[in-house]
C-alpha positions as CSV (number, residue, x, y, z in Angstrom):
1,M,117.4,83.2,103.1
2,K,116.3,80.9,105.4
3,N,113.7,77.8,104.7
4,V,110.2,79.1,105.5
5,R,107.7,76.8,106.6
6,S,104.7,77.5,104.6
7,E,102.0,75.9,102.4
8,L,103.5,78.1,99.5
9,P,105.9,76.2,97.0
10,V,109.6,77.3,97.7
11,S,110.0,78.9,94.4
12,Q,106.7,81.2,95.2
13,R,108.3,81.8,98.5
14,E,111.4,83.0,97.2
15,E,109.8,85.0,94.6
16,L,107.4,86.9,96.9
17,L,110.3,87.7,99.5
18,V,112.3,89.0,96.4
19,A,109.2,91.2,95.4
20,L,108.6,92.5,99.0
21,K,112.5,93.3,99.5
22,R,112.8,95.0,96.2
23,R,109.5,97.1,97.1
24,F,110.5,97.7,100.8
25,E,114.1,99.1,99.4
26,Q,112.6,101.2,96.7
27,N,110.3,103.0,99.1
28,M,112.4,103.5,102.1
29,D,110.4,107.1,102.9
30,R,107.4,104.5,103.9
31,H,109.2,102.8,106.7
32,E,112.1,105.0,107.7
33,G,114.4,103.3,110.4
34,I,113.2,99.7,109.7
35,E,115.2,97.1,108.6
36,W,114.3,94.5,106.0
37,E,116.1,91.7,108.0
38,T,113.9,92.2,111.2
39,I,110.8,91.7,109.0
40,L,112.3,88.9,107.1
41,E,112.8,87.1,110.5
42,K,109.1,87.7,111.6
43,L,107.8,86.5,108.3
44,E,110.2,83.2,108.5
45,E,108.3,82.5,112.0
46,R,105.1,83.4,110.6
47,P,104.4,81.3,107.5
48,K,100.6,82.1,107.4
49,K,101.4,85.8,107.4
50,L,103.8,85.3,104.3
51,E,100.7,83.3,102.8
52,A,98.6,86.1,103.3
53,L,101.1,88.6,101.9
54,G,101.2,86.3,98.8
55,K,97.6,86.6,98.5
56,M,97.7,90.4,98.6
57,E,100.4,90.5,96.1
58,A,98.6,88.0,93.8
59,T,95.5,90.2,93.8
60,G,97.6,93.3,92.7
61,G,97.9,95.0,96.3
62,E,101.6,95.5,96.3
63,P,102.0,95.3,100.0
64,D,104.6,97.1,101.9
65,V,105.6,98.1,105.5
66,V,104.1,101.4,106.4
67,E,104.7,101.5,110.2
68,Y,105.8,99.7,113.3
69,D,103.6,99.3,116.2
70,E,105.9,100.1,119.1
71,R,103.1,98.7,121.6
72,T,102.4,95.4,119.9
73,K,106.0,95.1,118.3
74,E,104.5,94.2,115.1
75,Y,105.3,95.6,111.4
76,V,102.3,97.0,109.7
77,F,101.9,96.2,106.0
78,Y,99.2,98.0,103.8
79,D,98.6,97.6,100.1
80,C,100.4,100.2,98.4
81,S,99.3,99.9,94.7
82,V,98.7,103.3,93.0
83,E,95.0,102.3,92.5
84,S,92.6,99.8,94.1
85,P,94.0,96.3,93.6
86,K,92.6,95.1,90.5
87,G,92.1,91.5,91.6
88,R,89.8,92.7,94.4
89,R,87.3,95.0,92.5
90,S,83.6,94.9,91.9
91,T,82.6,93.7,95.1
92,C,79.9,94.8,97.3
93,Y,81.0,95.4,101.0
94,D,80.1,92.4,103.1
95,R,78.2,89.0,103.0
96,E,74.9,90.4,104.2
97,A,75.0,92.9,101.3
98,L,75.9,90.2,98.8
99,E,72.9,88.2,100.1
100,T,70.4,91.1,100.0
101,R,71.3,91.9,96.4
102,K,68.6,90.6,94.1
103,E,70.1,90.8,90.7
104,H,73.5,91.2,89.0
105,K,75.3,89.8,92.3
106,P,78.9,90.3,92.3
107,E,81.0,87.3,92.8
108,N,82.2,88.2,96.2
109,S,82.2,90.9,99.0
110,A,85.3,92.8,100.2
111,V,85.0,91.7,103.9
112,G,84.7,88.2,103.0
113,M,87.5,88.3,100.4
114,A,89.6,89.9,103.1
115,A,88.8,87.3,105.6
116,D,89.7,84.3,103.2
117,M,92.8,86.2,102.4
118,G,93.9,86.6,106.1
119,I,93.8,90.3,106.0
120,E,91.6,93.3,107.2
121,L,90.2,96.3,105.2
122,L,91.8,99.5,106.1
123,T,90.0,101.8,108.5
124,E,89.3,105.5,107.5
125,E,92.2,106.6,109.7
126,Q,94.6,103.8,107.9
127,Y,93.4,105.0,104.8
128,R,94.2,108.4,105.7
129,R,97.7,107.7,106.9
130,L,98.3,105.7,103.5
131,Q,97.3,109.0,101.6
132,R,100.0,110.9,103.6
133,I,102.8,108.6,102.1
134,G,101.6,109.1,98.6
135,N,98.7,109.5,96.3
136,F,96.5,106.5,95.9
137,D,93.2,105.8,94.4
138,A,93.1,108.7,92.0
139,K,91.2,106.7,89.3
140,T,89.6,104.2,91.6
141,S,88.2,103.8,95.1
142,S,88.4,101.5,98.0
143,W,86.2,99.9,100.4
144,L,87.1,100.8,103.9
145,K,86.1,99.2,107.4
146,T,82.6,100.7,108.2
147,P,81.7,101.6,111.6
148,D,78.9,99.3,112.9
149,E,76.3,102.2,113.5
150,I,76.5,103.1,109.8
151,R,76.6,99.5,108.5
152,K,73.4,98.7,110.7
153,L,71.7,101.5,108.5
154,G,72.6,99.6,105.4
155,G,75.5,101.9,104.4
156,A,79.3,101.4,104.0
157,I,82.1,103.8,103.4
158,F,84.8,104.0,100.9
159,G,87.6,106.3,99.9
160,D,89.5,107.9,96.9
161,Y,91.8,110.8,96.2
162,R,90.6,113.5,93.9
163,Y,91.5,117.5,93.4
164,D,94.5,116.9,95.9
165,T,91.8,115.7,98.5
166,V,91.5,112.4,100.3
167,F,87.6,112.0,100.2
168,V,85.5,109.3,102.3
169,Y,82.2,108.7,101.1
170,H,79.3,106.4,101.7
171,N,77.2,104.3,99.8
172,G,74.7,101.2,99.8
173,A,76.7,98.3,101.1
174,E,75.5,96.1,98.3
175,S,76.5,98.5,95.7
176,Y,79.6,97.4,93.7
177,Y,81.6,99.1,90.8
178,S,84.3,98.0,88.5
179,A,86.6,100.7,89.7
180,R,86.2,99.9,93.3
181,G,88.0,97.3,95.3
182,F,89.4,97.5,98.7
183,R,92.7,97.7,100.5
184,G,94.1,95.6,103.1
185,T,96.3,95.6,106.2
186,L,98.4,92.7,107.7
187,R,100.2,93.0,111.1
188,V,103.3,90.7,111.1
């Protein structure tokens, strides 16, 4: 394993790379035709991306490669934890929602936390793609990147999987629940 330039201590980098490789190998159906060594090379060249994956892992996201973007030549990681990542729950949608909430404010917002981690929230299209490779959020729900026209009206969207169906709903952006977090994506 090459030495990766990163802010992560060597032991954490190695531990993260081992976890990512193990997950990659155990879930080959998510990324048929993609080789781990090519992903590893990209990660070694982009230490900030590896750090972002480390944050996804540390908050319970279980990131894994789910596609290769032929146009941009990037591998796309999604959070693949069975339920919405535990370390990212009880968040309202964004900073504006957090600031407008008068009482019982959550500690953070999904959009703010994602930005701090260096990732983006899944879009509705990405969430539906994730649900085609497995059943996720059967007991939880995940905030999704909300279209501007919905957000301007005070709302935000989230998804879950119930009754063998993927549902996308709306809620006030300032709402938060212990079973709602967010799933992220990262391009490498």
